[in-house]
N, C-alpha and C positions, 0 to 999 in steps of 0.2 A: 611872520602870518597862517594861519592855518589852513588848512582845504586847499591848499593852490594846488594847482592840475602840474602833474608831472613835468618835471623838464621848464614852467614855467614860473619864477620868483617874484617877489613884489619888487626887491629890491634892484633888481636886474630892468624890469620893462618899466617901471613909473618913470621915471628919467628918461627915457626914450621917449613915454607920449607926451610928457609937458614938454619935451622940445621939438616933436614933429607935427603932434595935432594940435590946431589950431582951437585954440578955448579951454584944452583939457586943463582941469585941477583938483587935485587930492585925491590921485589913486583912495579904490577903498575895499575891492574884490574882485576876483575872478573866477570865472567858473564854464565848466563846460557844459554845452548847453544842447549838446546831439551826436549821437552815438553812431552815425553816418558812417562810413567805407570814404568818403573822399575825402577832403581837406576839414579835420578839424574847426571846430567852429566853439569860440568861447563870449562868454559875454564880461563887458566887464564895467564895473560900477565907480563911478568918479562921485566928487563933488559938483564936478559940471555937467555930467547928465551919464544915461547908459548906452555904450557903445560896445560893438563886435568886434572880436579877433577873429580872422582867418589863416589858418598858417600851411605848407606844409606838413606832411606826417614824420615822423620821427625815421630815421633806419634807412637802408637802402633801397632807394625807388626805380622803377622801370624809366628809360630813358623818355621824354618827352611828357611823362606823367606829372599830375599836380603842379602846374607852375600859376602860381598865384598873382604871380607879376602879371598873367595875361588876363585873369581875371578882372585883377584890379585897373588893367587899360581898359576892357570894352564896358564895365561898367561907368568909369569916366566919360568912357565916352557919346555914351547914352544917355547921360543928364540931363539933357534939353531936347530929347526926345520924345515920340508920343509909348516909349515903351517904361514901364515905371519899374525904375530901382531905388537901392537906394544911395545918400550923397556917400562917398569915399574921400577919407581924409588922409591918410599916409599908408605906404609902402616902405617895407624896412628892407634893408641887406640881405643876404642869404649868408650860409655857415657863419664862420666865426663872428664876422663884423655884425650880426645878428643879436639883440639882447637876447631872444630863448635859442640861439642856435642854428635856426631854420628861418626862412623869409617867412612872412606875414603881412596883413593889410589889416587896417582899422575903418569902418565905416559905420554908419549911424545903426542903433538900434530900432526899429519898428514894432509898434502896436498892433500886432493886427491876428490873423486866423490862419492857420495853416490845415489842410483836411489831409486827414491819411487816409482814411478809407473811401475810393470815389464812387459809392455812395453818397456819402456826406451824411450821413444819421444825425449830424448837430443840427440841420436846418428843419425849417419849420414844415416847407411846402412841397411838392412837384415844381412848381412856377418858380421858387428859388434857387431848389438845384436846377433848373433851368436857365437860370439865369445866369449862375454861378458857370455853367459850362459856357456858354453863351462868351462871357467875359473872359474866358481861358482862350477864345478859339479867336476873339478880338484882337488881345494880347499878343497873340502867334502870326495872326496876319501884320499888326502895326511892327513887329520883330524884322519880318521878311520883307518892309517896307520900307526901313530906314535906307538912308542913303549912304551909305559904307564910305563915300569918298567925302564927301561933306562932313561927314563926323571923326575924320581921320583914321579910318580904319582899313584903308584901299588893299593894305600888306599884311592886315590880320591872318591873309592864308592865302595858299594859291587857289586864284581862280582857273575853273573849270576842270573836267576829269576827277568830280568830287568822289564819286560812289568808286573808282579806280583807285584814288590815292586812299582811300578810309580801307577796302576792304586789303590791301596789300597790310596798312596800317594795323590793321585789328588781327588779321592773318597773323604776320607775323609776333604777335603783340600774345595771339592766343597760344602760339607753336611756343614759346617761350616760358610761359607760366604752364604746359599741360602737365597731367599729373597724370590720366589716364586715356588709354584711346575711348573716344566715345563715336563710334558709329555714325550716327545722324547727323553730329558735328562735322564729319569727315566729306558726309553726303551731302551737307548744304554748302559746305565751303566748295565743295567740285559746281556744284549746281549756280551757284554765286559766280563762279568766274565764268561758267560757260554763258550765262544767261546776261552779263551786264550789259545795260539799254545806252545806245550812244547815245555821248553827252551834248543834251541841247542848250547850251550856253546858259542854263540861269544858274545866277550866282546870287546870294546873300547872304545877309549876318546869321549864321544857324547859332542857337543854342547848346545842343546836343546832348540835353536829357531834358528834355520839355516835358513835365508831366504837372499831377496838380500837386502833389506836397512840394512841389518844387517854387511855388508859387505861396507869397502870403494877401489874404484878401482881408479888406478892412473891417472894423470888428462889428458896424451895422451894418452891411449891404452888400450885394452882391459885385464887388469894384476889385480889380487887382491893384494891389499897390505896392508889391515887390516882386519882382523875378530874380529867384534868387539860385544861386550854383552853377556859374558860368565855367566850370571846371574844362568841359570840353566843348566851349564854345570856339570857333571859327568862321572862316567865309567856305561855306557851301553851298549846297541844294537845297532850295526850300522842302523840298519832298520827305528828305533827310527827318526832316524834324516832326511834319505833320505825319507822315508815318509812326514815328517812333509813340508817336503819342498814342495812335489809334491802336497800336500794339494794343494796349491795356485794356480793350475791348475785347480781345482773345487772350490774354491773359488769367487763368483760372482765380477766381475770388477768397477760393481757400486759400492758407498758408500765406507766407511772407510777402508774394507780390499784389495781393489786394486788388487785382484787376476786375473787369464786368464779363469774362467770358462763364455762360451758364445763368447770367441774370436778367430777368425781364427786366429790360432799360426802359421799355414806353411807361411801363407801370411804378417808376420811380422820377416820371418826368427827364430822363438822360433821351439822348439824344442817339440814332442809332449813329454807327460810323460811316454811314453813307451819306446821311444827313448831314454830318458834321465836316465832313468835307466837302460836299456841296455847299456849304456856309461861307466856308473860309475860302474857295476860290469864289465864290460872288463877290465876297469883301475884296479880295487883289486885283479881281477883275480879268481871271483866269479861266482855261480849260482844265476839267475833273482831269487827273492824272492820269497820261497810260503807263502801261506796264507798274502798273498796280502791286501784284502778287510780288514783283521782285522788291520794290520799297518795303510792304511789309516782312518779307522774307529775310532781306538784310537789315533792318532792326532787331529781328530774334539775333540773331547772328552777332551783331555789335554787341548788343544786351549779355549776352552767353560769353564772349570774349572778355568784357568789360567784369565779370563777375568770378569768369573763371583767375582772373588777374587779381581781384578781391581774395579768395580761395589759396591761393599761392600766396598772398603775402599773409594770410593765416598763418600757413604751415611753418612759413619761416621765422614767427611771431613778429611782424612788420603793419597787423593790420591794426584799424583804429577799437574796434571789437572784437576780437579773435575769433568768439566761438560764434556769434553773427557773420564775422565771414568764412566762416568752414559751410554757416546752413544756406548761404547764399551760395558758396560755392556746388553745394548737392545740387542745386534747380539747372546747372548747366544742362543737362542731358534733357530736362524737361523743354527748355527751351529751345533745345536743338529739335525735339522731335514735334513741339508746335508747330517750329519755323517750316519743316518737311512738310508739316500738315496741310499748312497754307500755299505751298505753289499750287494747288489745285481749287483754290477755294475764291469767291468772292466777297466783299463788303457783307458784313452780317446785320442784322439788326440788329 
């Protein structure tokens, strides 16, 4: 077969799919459908329909990264909840027992829209843009309202002390992938260490990378039909997801981030950060978060640590898109500077 992705052969994978994916029949083609920096994703065409394969990247990986088995588990667990997820079919073994030499899982292929620009220029009106953001808000509230014990995810992460554990994890990963000294990053790490809020006992399932382009909307209406990319999901604090998404209100629109910083959001029908947080809290019946600046600064720090890891993998030749990985790594100083700036700011309009 021609145009097979590197490391994946039809002869190797087709028999496995026929054996382990219910109803799978007559493999036809496989094609990479994302140039993302996390877990490579491919579309499989077969006589029985279209499917998605999501795999670990090749090469040496940081400890605890790219655990596709966790993704498979959480998506499976959410199948009968209010959180929209694709149907998953099968999880492969890892290593030499896998037909592609690394672990992957198979899920359904959904037809829909992914909005890569938070201004959603594809939409026809401000009302539609507002409805898209409200649907995103409702999906986040639904996610954080999932009864983790009822869906079998009570052991999906360690309850309590989420920010303490995450700070430790990402500080270690940042230091492990550090290539140059970034003064603002060192200052941010010190501030977060000194200003960590007390654990308030709030625990929920968190996505870990909750943003507009990690969800698929219906082709003809502002409804989320699939929340994607669960690589960083765990049990944690719901304000981590909320602040991570609201960080986009502060990121620059120009360049790779495609944030909403410097944009007149009201003129585009988009909610302010303050209104978005208020609507989320209303849906969940909770008070507006205290220590909001901490949660925002932590979100910048965590993203910076993730991108530093992407940069290091690009330099080492293990990134899914090496050139893009190098570009993202060069953004780490900017993220650190924005985080330091956020320490003295309130939610913006």
